[in-house]
C-alpha positions in Angstrom: 14.4 -24.5 15.4 10.9 -24.9 15.6 8.0 -24.9 12.8 6.5 -21.6 13.4 3.4 -20.4 11.4 3.5 -16.8 10.1 0.4 -16.7 7.9 -2.9 -18.5 7.4 -5.3 -17.9 4.3 -8.8 -19.2 3.4 -10.6 -20.0 0.3 -13.6 -21.2 -1.2 -14.2 -23.0 -4.5 -16.7 -24.4 -6.6 -17.2 -27.0 -9.4 -20.9 -25.9 -10.7 -21.5 -28.9 -13.5 -18.7 -31.6 -13.6 -18.8 -32.4 -9.5 -14.8 -32.1 -10.0 -13.7 -32.1 -6.3 -9.9 -31.8 -7.2 -11.2 -28.7 -9.5 -13.4 -27.6 -6.7 -10.2 -27.5 -4.3 -7.9 -26.2 -7.0 -10.4 -22.9 -7.4 -10.4 -22.6 -3.6 -6.5 -22.8 -3.5 -6.4 -19.9 -5.8 -9.0 -17.8 -4.1 -6.7 -18.0 -0.9 -3.5 -17.6 -2.7 -4.5 -15.0 -5.1 -5.5 -12.5 -2.7 -2.2 -12.4 -1.1 1.3 -11.3 -2.5 3.1 -13.3 0.2 6.7 -11.5 1.0 7.1 -13.5 4.4 10.3 -15.2 3.3 12.0 -12.3 2.5 10.8 -10.5 5.8 12.3 -13.5 8.1 15.4 -13.7 5.8 14.5 -17.0 4.2 14.3 -18.2 0.6 10.7 -19.3 -0.8 11.9 -22.7 -1.1 12.3 -22.5 2.9 8.5 -22.0 3.0 6.4 -24.9 4.9 2.9 -24.8 3.2 0.6 -27.2 4.9 -3.1 -27.1 2.8 -6.3 -28.3 4.1 -8.7 -29.3 1.9 -12.3 -30.0 2.9 -15.0 -31.6 0.7 -17.7 -34.0 0.8 -15.7 -36.8 -1.1 -12.2 -36.5 -0.1 -10.8 -39.5 -1.9 -12.1 -37.9 -4.9 -9.2 -35.1 -4.5 -6.0 -35.5 -6.7 -3.4 -33.5 -4.6 -0.6 -34.4 -7.1 -2.8 -31.7 -9.5 -3.4 -29.3 -6.4 0.5 -29.1 -5.8 0.9 -27.4 -9.3 -0.7 -24.3 -8.2 1.9 -23.6 -5.7 5.1 -22.2 -7.3 7.6 -23.1 -4.2 7.7 -24.0 -0.8 7.4 -27.6 0.6 4.0 -28.6 0.1 1.7 -31.0 2.4 -2.0 -31.6 2.0 -4.5 -33.0 4.5 -8.0 -33.7 2.8 -11.0 -33.9 5.0 -14.3 -34.7 5.0 -16.4 -31.1 5.0 -17.3 -28.5 2.1 -20.9 -29.0 0.7 -22.4 -30.8 -1.7 -25.7 -29.0 -3.3 -28.3 -31.0 -4.9 -29.7 -29.3 -8.2 -33.4 -29.6 -9.3 -32.5 -31.4 -12.6 -30.1 -33.6 -11.1 -26.3 -33.7 -10.2 -24.8 -31.3 -7.8 -22.7 -28.6 -7.2 -19.6 -29.2 -5.1 -18.0 -26.5 -2.8 -14.4 -27.1 -1.1 -13.0 -25.1 1.7 -9.4 -24.9 1.9 -7.0 -23.3 4.8 -3.4 -22.4 4.0 -0.9 -22.1 6.7 2.7 -20.9 5.8 5.6 -21.9 8.4 9.1 -21.3 8.5 11.9 -23.6 10.7 12.7 -20.5 13.1 12.9 -19.4 16.7 9.2 -18.3 17.8 9.5 -14.5 17.5 
């Protein structure tokens, strides 16, 4: 058996006022997830708990992302996170910044390649 990717989704989220990198990432995850009804497990004869979910998060301050909070947005599956430098911080004229996070969510199963 081999880890076989069957789906990739992308999302973008923001924190407009609080400069909260975790919340921007959570919004990006929800953006990616809420556009889909993932029925992959059933299509391949697996349980939803068998899903291997790899989440890549890109923000300007990766050390300020709390992945334990982000994991709460996933109702099932084996979730892993890679938080990297990316996204955007946009300075505001009156001070502060808007935080933009990007995510890529890959769903895989341990199966023979088809």
